[in-house]
KOLZABA-945992 format. One record per atom (N, C-alpha, C): atom name; chain; residue in one letter; x, y, z. Coordinates in steps of 0.1 Angstrom, whole numbers. Example, Ala and Ser with C-alpha at 12.3 -4.5 7.8 and 13.67 -1.06 7.14 Angstrom:
BEGIN
node name=N&chain=A&resn=a&px=132&py=-57&pz=78
node name=CA&chain=A&resn=a&px=123&py=-45&pz=78
node name=C&chain=A&resn=a&px=132&py=-33&pz=78
node name=N&chain=A&resn=s&px=128&py=-22&pz=71
node name=CA&chain=A&resn=s&px=137&py=-11&pz=71
node name=C&chain=A&resn=s&px=129&py=0&pz=79
END
This chain:
BEGIN
node name=N&chain=A&resn=m&px=-107&py=792&pz=-1368
node name=CA&chain=A&resn=m&px=-109&py=786&pz=-1355
node name=C&chain=A&resn=m&px=-110&py=797&pz=-1345
node name=N&chain=A&resn=a&px=-121&py=797&pz=-1337
node name=CA&chain=A&resn=a&px=-123&py=807&pz=-1327
node name=C&chain=A&resn=a&px=-116&py=803&pz=-1314
node name=N&chain=A&resn=i&px=-111&py=813&pz=-1307
node name=CA&chain=A&resn=i&px=-105&py=811&pz=-1294
node name=C&chain=A&resn=i&px=-116&py=811&pz=-1283
node name=N&chain=A&resn=k&px=-116&py=801&pz=-1275
node name=CA&chain=A&resn=k&px=-126&py=800&pz=-1265
node name=C&chain=A&resn=k&px=-123&py=811&pz=-1254
node name=N&chain=A&resn=p&px=-134&py=817&pz=-1249
node name=CA&chain=A&resn=p&px=-132&py=828&pz=-1239
node name=C&chain=A&resn=p&px=-123&py=824&pz=-1227
node name=N&chain=A&resn=k&px=-125&py=812&pz=-1222
node name=CA&chain=A&resn=k&px=-117&py=807&pz=-1211
node name=C&chain=A&resn=k&px=-102&py=806&pz=-1214
node name=N&chain=A&resn=a&px=-99&py=801&pz=-1226
node name=CA&chain=A&resn=a&px=-85&py=800&pz=-1230
node name=C&chain=A&resn=a&px=-79&py=814&pz=-1232
node name=N&chain=A&resn=n&px=-87&py=823&pz=-1238
node name=CA&chain=A&resn=n&px=-82&py=836&pz=-1240
node name=C&chain=A&resn=n&px=-79&py=843&pz=-1227
node name=N&chain=A&resn=k&px=-88&py=841&pz=-1217
node name=CA&chain=A&resn=k&px=-86&py=847&pz=-1204
node name=C&chain=A&resn=k&px=-73&py=842&pz=-1198
node name=N&chain=A&resn=r&px=-70&py=829&pz=-1198
node name=CA&chain=A&resn=r&px=-58&py=823&pz=-1193
node name=C&chain=A&resn=r&px=-46&py=829&pz=-1200
node name=N&chain=A&resn=y&px=-47&py=830&pz=-1213
node name=CA&chain=A&resn=y&px=-36&py=836&pz=-1221
node name=C&chain=A&resn=y&px=-33&py=850&pz=-1217
node name=N&chain=A&resn=l&px=-43&py=858&pz=-1216
node name=CA&chain=A&resn=l&px=-41&py=872&pz=-1212
node name=C&chain=A&resn=l&px=-35&py=873&pz=-1198
node name=N&chain=A&resn=e&px=-40&py=865&pz=-1189
node name=CA&chain=A&resn=e&px=-34&py=865&pz=-1175
node name=C&chain=A&resn=e&px=-19&py=861&pz=-1175
node name=N&chain=A&resn=a&px=-16&py=851&pz=-1183
node name=CA&chain=A&resn=a&px=-2&py=847&pz=-1184
node name=C&chain=A&resn=a&px=7&py=858&pz=-1190
node name=N&chain=A&resn=i&px=2&py=865&pz=-1200
node name=CA&chain=A&resn=i&px=10&py=877&pz=-1206
node name=C&chain=A&resn=i&px=12&py=888&pz=-1196
node name=N&chain=A&resn=r&px=1&py=891&pz=-1188
node name=CA&chain=A&resn=r&px=2&py=901&pz=-1178
node name=C&chain=A&resn=r&px=13&py=898&pz=-1167
node name=N&chain=A&resn=e&px=14&py=885&pz=-1164
node name=CA&chain=A&resn=e&px=24&py=881&pz=-1154
node name=C&chain=A&resn=e&px=38&py=883&pz=-1159
node name=N&chain=A&resn=l&px=40&py=882&pz=-1172
node name=CA&chain=A&resn=l&px=53&py=884&pz=-1178
node name=C&chain=A&resn=l&px=57&py=898&pz=-1180
node name=N&chain=A&resn=e&px=47&py=907&pz=-1182
node name=CA&chain=A&resn=e&px=50&py=921&pz=-1184
node name=C&chain=A&resn=e&px=54&py=928&pz=-1171
node name=N&chain=A&resn=p&px=65&py=936&pz=-1172
node name=CA&chain=A&resn=p&px=68&py=944&pz=-1160
node name=C&chain=A&resn=p&px=57&py=953&pz=-1156
node name=N&chain=A&resn=a&px=55&py=955&pz=-1144
node name=CA&chain=A&resn=a&px=45&py=964&pz=-1139
node name=C&chain=A&resn=a&px=50&py=978&pz=-1141
node name=N&chain=A&resn=v&px=42&py=986&pz=-1148
node name=CA&chain=A&resn=v&px=45&py=1000&pz=-1150
node name=C&chain=A&resn=v&px=35&py=1008&pz=-1141
node name=N&chain=A&resn=e&px=42&py=1015&pz=-1132
node name=CA&chain=A&resn=e&px=34&py=1023&pz=-1123
node name=C&chain=A&resn=e&px=36&py=1038&pz=-1126
node name=N&chain=A&resn=e&px=25&py=1044&pz=-1128
node name=CA&chain=A&resn=e&px=25&py=1059&pz=-1131
node name=C&chain=A&resn=e&px=28&py=1066&pz=-1119
node name=N&chain=A&resn=d&px=37&py=1076&pz=-1119
node name=CA&chain=A&resn=d&px=40&py=1084&pz=-1108
node name=C&chain=A&resn=d&px=30&py=1096&pz=-1108
node name=N&chain=A&resn=m&px=20&py=1096&pz=-1101
node name=CA&chain=A&resn=m&px=10&py=1106&pz=-1101
node name=C&chain=A&resn=m&px=14&py=1119&pz=-1093
node name=N&chain=A&resn=v&px=25&py=1118&pz=-1086
node name=CA&chain=A&resn=v&px=30&py=1130&pz=-1079
node name=C&chain=A&resn=v&px=41&py=1137&pz=-1086
node name=N&chain=A&resn=n&px=52&py=1129&pz=-1089
node name=CA&chain=A&resn=n&px=63&py=1136&pz=-1095
node name=C&chain=A&resn=n&px=62&py=1139&pz=-1110
node name=N&chain=A&resn=s&px=56&py=1130&pz=-1118
node name=CA&chain=A&resn=s&px=55&py=1132&pz=-1132
node name=C&chain=A&resn=s&px=42&py=1126&pz=-1137
node name=N&chain=A&resn=p&px=31&py=1132&pz=-1134
node name=CA&chain=A&resn=p&px=18&py=1127&pz=-1138
node name=C&chain=A&resn=p&px=17&py=1128&pz=-1154
node name=N&chain=A&resn=p&px=13&py=1117&pz=-1160
node name=CA&chain=A&resn=p&px=13&py=1117&pz=-1175
node name=C&chain=A&resn=p&px=3&py=1128&pz=-1181
node name=N&chain=A&resn=h&px=-7&py=1131&pz=-1173
node name=CA&chain=A&resn=h&px=-16&py=1141&pz=-1179
node name=C&chain=A&resn=h&px=-11&py=1156&pz=-1177
node name=N&chain=A&resn=y&px=1&py=1157&pz=-1172
node name=CA&chain=A&resn=y&px=8&py=1170&pz=-1171
node name=C&chain=A&resn=y&px=19&py=1172&pz=-1182
node name=N&chain=A&resn=q&px=19&py=1162&pz=-1191
node name=CA&chain=A&resn=q&px=29&py=1162&pz=-1201
node name=C&chain=A&resn=q&px=23&py=1163&pz=-1215
node name=N&chain=A&resn=r&px=30&py=1170&pz=-1224
node name=CA&chain=A&resn=r&px=26&py=1172&pz=-1238
node name=C&chain=A&resn=r&px=38&py=1172&pz=-1246
node name=N&chain=A&resn=d&px=39&py=1163&pz=-1256
node name=CA&chain=A&resn=d&px=50&py=1161&pz=-1265
node name=C&chain=A&resn=d&px=64&py=1160&pz=-1257
node name=N&chain=A&resn=g&px=63&py=1153&pz=-1246
node name=CA&chain=A&resn=g&px=75&py=1150&pz=-1238
node name=C&chain=A&resn=g&px=80&py=1162&pz=-1229
node name=N&chain=A&resn=v&px=72&py=1172&pz=-1228
node name=CA&chain=A&resn=v&px=75&py=1184&pz=-1220
node name=C&chain=A&resn=v&px=65&py=1185&pz=-1208
node name=N&chain=A&resn=e&px=70&py=1185&pz=-1196
node name=CA&chain=A&resn=e&px=61&py=1187&pz=-1185
node name=C&chain=A&resn=e&px=56&py=1201&pz=-1184
node name=N&chain=A&resn=c&px=44&py=1203&pz=-1179
node name=CA&chain=A&resn=c&px=38&py=1216&pz=-1178
node name=C&chain=A&resn=c&px=46&py=1225&pz=-1170
node name=N&chain=A&resn=i&px=51&py=1221&pz=-1159
node name=CA&chain=A&resn=i&px=59&py=1230&pz=-1150
node name=C&chain=A&resn=i&px=71&py=1235&pz=-1157
node name=N&chain=A&resn=d&px=77&py=1227&pz=-1165
node name=CA&chain=A&resn=d&px=89&py=1232&pz=-1173
node name=C&chain=A&resn=d&px=85&py=1242&pz=-1183
node name=N&chain=A&resn=a&px=74&py=1240&pz=-1190
node name=CA&chain=A&resn=a&px=69&py=1250&pz=-1200
node name=C&chain=A&resn=a&px=65&py=1263&pz=-1192
node name=N&chain=A&resn=m&px=59&py=1262&pz=-1180
node name=CA&chain=A&resn=m&px=56&py=1274&pz=-1173
node name=C&chain=A&resn=m&px=68&py=1282&pz=-1169
node name=N&chain=A&resn=v&px=79&py=1275&pz=-1166
node name=CA&chain=A&resn=v&px=92&py=1282&pz=-1162
node name=C&chain=A&resn=v&px=97&py=1289&pz=-1175
node name=N&chain=A&resn=q&px=96&py=1283&pz=-1186
node name=CA&chain=A&resn=q&px=100&py=1289&pz=-1199
node name=C&chain=A&resn=q&px=92&py=1302&pz=-1202
node name=N&chain=A&resn=v&px=79&py=1301&pz=-1199
node name=CA&chain=A&resn=v&px=70&py=1312&pz=-1203
node name=C&chain=A&resn=v&px=70&py=1323&pz=-1192
node name=N&chain=A&resn=y&px=70&py=1319&pz=-1180
node name=CA&chain=A&resn=y&px=68&py=1329&pz=-1169
node name=C&chain=A&resn=y&px=80&py=1332&pz=-1160
node name=N&chain=A&resn=g&px=91&py=1324&pz=-1162
node name=CA&chain=A&resn=g&px=103&py=1325&pz=-1154
node name=C&chain=A&resn=g&px=102&py=1317&pz=-1141
node name=N&chain=A&resn=l&px=113&py=1313&pz=-1136
node name=CA&chain=A&resn=l&px=114&py=1304&pz=-1124
node name=C&chain=A&resn=l&px=108&py=1311&pz=-1112
node name=N&chain=A&resn=q&px=111&py=1323&pz=-1109
node name=CA&chain=A&resn=q&px=106&py=1330&pz=-1097
node name=C&chain=A&resn=q&px=90&py=1329&pz=-1096
node name=N&chain=A&resn=r&px=84&py=1333&pz=-1107
node name=CA&chain=A&resn=r&px=69&py=1333&pz=-1107
node name=C&chain=A&resn=r&px=63&py=1319&pz=-1106
node name=N&chain=A&resn=v&px=70&py=1309&pz=-1112
node name=CA&chain=A&resn=v&px=65&py=1295&pz=-1110
node name=C&chain=A&resn=v&px=67&py=1290&pz=-1096
node name=N&chain=A&resn=q&px=78&py=1294&pz=-1090
node name=CA&chain=A&resn=q&px=80&py=1290&pz=-1076
node name=C&chain=A&resn=q&px=70&py=1297&pz=-1067
node name=N&chain=A&resn=e&px=66&py=1309&pz=-1070
node name=CA&chain=A&resn=e&px=55&py=1315&pz=-1062
node name=C&chain=A&resn=e&px=42&py=1308&pz=-1064
node name=N&chain=A&resn=y&px=39&py=1304&pz=-1077
node name=CA&chain=A&resn=y&px=28&py=1296&pz=-1080
node name=C&chain=A&resn=y&px=28&py=1283&pz=-1072
node name=N&chain=A&resn=a&px=40&py=1276&pz=-1071
node name=CA&chain=A&resn=a&px=41&py=1264&pz=-1064
node name=C&chain=A&resn=a&px=38&py=1265&pz=-1049
node name=N&chain=A&resn=e&px=42&py=1276&pz=-1044
node name=CA&chain=A&resn=e&px=39&py=1279&pz=-1030
node name=C&chain=A&resn=e&px=24&py=1280&pz=-1027
node name=N&chain=A&resn=i&px=17&py=1286&pz=-1037
node name=CA&chain=A&resn=i&px=3&py=1288&pz=-1036
node name=C&chain=A&resn=i&px=-4&py=1274&pz=-1038
node name=N&chain=A&resn=a&px=1&py=1266&pz=-1048
node name=CA&chain=A&resn=a&px=-4&py=1253&pz=-1050
node name=C&chain=A&resn=a&px=-3&py=1244&pz=-1038
node name=N&chain=A&resn=s&px=8&py=1245&pz=-1031
node name=CA&chain=A&resn=s&px=11&py=1238&pz=-1019
node name=C&chain=A&resn=s&px=0&py=1241&pz=-1009
node name=N&chain=A&resn=f&px=-3&py=1253&pz=-1007
node name=CA&chain=A&resn=f&px=-14&py=1257&pz=-998
node name=C&chain=A&resn=f&px=-27&py=1251&pz=-1002
node name=N&chain=A&resn=k&px=-30&py=1251&pz=-1015
node name=CA&chain=A&resn=k&px=-42&py=1245&pz=-1020
node name=C&chain=A&resn=k&px=-43&py=1230&pz=-1016
node name=N&chain=A&resn=y&px=-33&py=1223&pz=-1018
node name=CA&chain=A&resn=y&px=-33&py=1208&pz=-1015
node name=C&chain=A&resn=y&px=-35&py=1206&pz=-1000
node name=N&chain=A&resn=q&px=-29&py=1215&pz=-992
node name=CA&chain=A&resn=q&px=-31&py=1214&pz=-978
node name=C&chain=A&resn=q&px=-45&py=1217&pz=-974
node name=N&chain=A&resn=w&px=-50&py=1227&pz=-980
node name=CA&chain=A&resn=w&px=-64&py=1232&pz=-977
node name=C&chain=A&resn=w&px=-74&py=1221&pz=-980
node name=N&chain=A&resn=r&px=-73&py=1214&pz=-991
node name=CA&chain=A&resn=r&px=-83&py=1205&pz=-995
node name=C&chain=A&resn=r&px=-79&py=1190&pz=-992
node name=N&chain=A&resn=e&px=-69&py=1188&pz=-984
node name=CA&chain=A&resn=e&px=-64&py=1175&pz=-982
node name=C&chain=A&resn=e&px=-75&py=1165&pz=-978
node name=N&chain=A&resn=g&px=-76&py=1154&pz=-985
node name=CA&chain=A&resn=g&px=-86&py=1144&pz=-983
node name=C&chain=A&resn=g&px=-100&py=1147&pz=-987
node name=N&chain=A&resn=l&px=-103&py=1159&pz=-992
node name=CA&chain=A&resn=l&px=-116&py=1162&pz=-996
node name=C&chain=A&resn=l&px=-120&py=1157&pz=-1010
node name=N&chain=A&resn=k&px=-110&py=1157&pz=-1019
node name=CA&chain=A&resn=k&px=-112&py=1153&pz=-1033
node name=C&chain=A&resn=k&px=-109&py=1138&pz=-1035
node name=N&chain=A&resn=g&px=-101&py=1133&pz=-1027
node name=CA&chain=A&resn=g&px=-97&py=1119&pz=-1030
node name=C&chain=A&resn=g&px=-88&py=1114&pz=-1019
node name=N&chain=A&resn=d&px=-77&py=1108&pz=-1023
node name=CA&chain=A&resn=d&px=-67&py=1102&pz=-1014
node name=C&chain=A&resn=d&px=-59&py=1113&pz=-1006
node name=N&chain=A&resn=s&px=-60&py=1112&pz=-993
node name=CA&chain=A&resn=s&px=-53&py=1122&pz=-985
node name=C&chain=A&resn=s&px=-38&py=1121&pz=-986
node name=N&chain=A&resn=k&px=-33&py=1108&pz=-988
node name=CA&chain=A&resn=k&px=-19&py=1106&pz=-989
node name=C&chain=A&resn=k&px=-13&py=1113&pz=-1001
node name=N&chain=A&resn=t&px=-21&py=1112&pz=-1013
node name=CA&chain=A&resn=t&px=-16&py=1118&pz=-1025
node name=C&chain=A&resn=t&px=-16&py=1134&pz=-1023
node name=N&chain=A&resn=d&px=-26&py=1139&pz=-1017
node name=CA&chain=A&resn=d&px=-26&py=1154&pz=-1014
node name=C&chain=A&resn=d&px=-14&py=1158&pz=-1006
node name=N&chain=A&resn=k&px=-11&py=1150&pz=-996
node name=CA&chain=A&resn=k&px=1&py=1153&pz=-988
node name=C&chain=A&resn=k&px=14&py=1153&pz=-996
node name=N&chain=A&resn=k&px=15&py=1143&pz=-1004
node name=CA&chain=A&resn=k&px=27&py=1142&pz=-1013
node name=C&chain=A&resn=k&px=28&py=1153&pz=-1022
node name=N&chain=A&resn=k&px=17&py=1158&pz=-1028
node name=CA&chain=A&resn=k&px=17&py=1169&pz=-1037
node name=C&chain=A&resn=k&px=20&py=1182&pz=-1030
node name=N&chain=A&resn=k&px=15&py=1183&pz=-1018
node name=CA&chain=A&resn=k&px=18&py=1195&pz=-1010
node name=C&chain=A&resn=k&px=33&py=1196&pz=-1008
node name=N&chain=A&resn=i&px=39&py=1185&pz=-1004
node name=CA&chain=A&resn=i&px=54&py=1184&pz=-1002
node name=C&chain=A&resn=i&px=61&py=1187&pz=-1015
node name=N&chain=A&resn=w&px=56&py=1181&pz=-1026
node name=CA&chain=A&resn=w&px=62&py=1184&pz=-1039
node name=C&chain=A&resn=w&px=63&py=1199&pz=-1043
node name=N&chain=A&resn=y&px=51&py=1205&pz=-1042
node name=CA&chain=A&resn=y&px=50&py=1219&pz=-1045
node name=C&chain=A&resn=y&px=58&py=1228&pz=-1035
node name=N&chain=A&resn=t&px=58&py=1224&pz=-1022
node name=CA&chain=A&resn=t&px=66&py=1232&pz=-1013
node name=C&chain=A&resn=t&px=81&py=1231&pz=-1016
node name=N&chain=A&resn=r&px=86&py=1219&pz=-1019
node name=CA&chain=A&resn=r&px=100&py=1218&pz=-1023
node name=C&chain=A&resn=r&px=103&py=1225&pz=-1036
node name=N&chain=A&resn=f&px=94&py=1224&pz=-1046
node name=CA&chain=A&resn=f&px=97&py=1232&pz=-1058
node name=C&chain=A&resn=f&px=97&py=1247&pz=-1056
node name=N&chain=A&resn=s&px=89&py=1252&pz=-1047
node name=CA&chain=A&resn=s&px=88&py=1266&pz=-1044
node name=C&chain=A&resn=s&px=101&py=1271&pz=-1037
node name=N&chain=A&resn=m&px=108&py=1261&pz=-1031
node name=CA&chain=A&resn=m&px=121&py=1265&pz=-1024
node name=C&chain=A&resn=m&px=133&py=1262&pz=-1033
node name=N&chain=A&resn=g&px=131&py=1259&pz=-1046
node name=CA&chain=A&resn=g&px=142&py=1257&pz=-1055
node name=C&chain=A&resn=g&px=147&py=1242&pz=-1055
node name=N&chain=A&resn=d&px=140&py=1233&pz=-1049
node name=CA&chain=A&resn=d&px=144&py=1219&pz=-1048
node name=C&chain=A&resn=d&px=134&py=1211&pz=-1057
node name=N&chain=A&resn=d&px=139&py=1207&pz=-1069
node name=CA&chain=A&resn=d&px=130&py=1200&pz=-1078
node name=C&chain=A&resn=d&px=129&py=1186&pz=-1074
node name=N&chain=A&resn=p&px=117&py=1181&pz=-1069
node name=CA&chain=A&resn=p&px=115&py=1168&pz=-1064
node name=C&chain=A&resn=p&px=116&py=1157&pz=-1075
node name=N&chain=A&resn=r&px=115&py=1161&pz=-1087
node name=CA&chain=A&resn=r&px=116&py=1150&pz=-1098
node name=C&chain=A&resn=r&px=129&py=1143&pz=-1098
node name=N&chain=A&resn=g&px=139&py=1150&pz=-1093
node name=CA&chain=A&resn=g&px=152&py=1143&pz=-1093
node name=C&chain=A&resn=g&px=152&py=1131&pz=-1084
node name=N&chain=A&resn=d&px=144&py=1131&pz=-1073
node name=CA&chain=A&resn=d&px=143&py=1120&pz=-1064
node name=C&chain=A&resn=d&px=137&py=1107&pz=-1071
node name=N&chain=A&resn=a&px=127&py=1110&pz=-1080
node name=CA&chain=A&resn=a&px=120&py=1099&pz=-1087
node name=C&chain=A&resn=a&px=129&py=1091&pz=-1096
node name=N&chain=A&resn=h&px=140&py=1098&pz=-1101
node name=CA&chain=A&resn=h&px=149&py=1092&pz=-1111
node name=C&chain=A&resn=h&px=162&py=1087&pz=-1105
node name=N&chain=A&resn=d&px=164&py=1089&pz=-1092
node name=CA&chain=A&resn=d&px=176&py=1084&pz=-1086
node name=C&chain=A&resn=d&px=176&py=1070&pz=-1083
END
C-alpha cells in the first residue's frame, strides 16, 4: 500500500511539530568547527598554547569588524567580533551559551 503524498506531508508536518527545535549556535560552538567532539579553538590551544591563540583571536576579531556585513549577516559578524575579543582577553564566551 502506497502512502499518498498529501497524507505523507501531513504526517511529516505533525512529526516536526512534536520534535524540539534544535538551533545550532553559529557563534559560540559552530558544528563545522568541531571534529570528534573537540572544538578547533581547544585543539589550537593544545598545539600552540593559550597566549598565541588569544593573539590569533584578537586578530580574528579585527577581521570580523573589517568585513562586517560584507559576507553575510552583519549581526553574526558583530557577535563573532565580540566572541573573539572576549576570548582574546581570557574570557571564554562558550560558558555563556551553557549557563
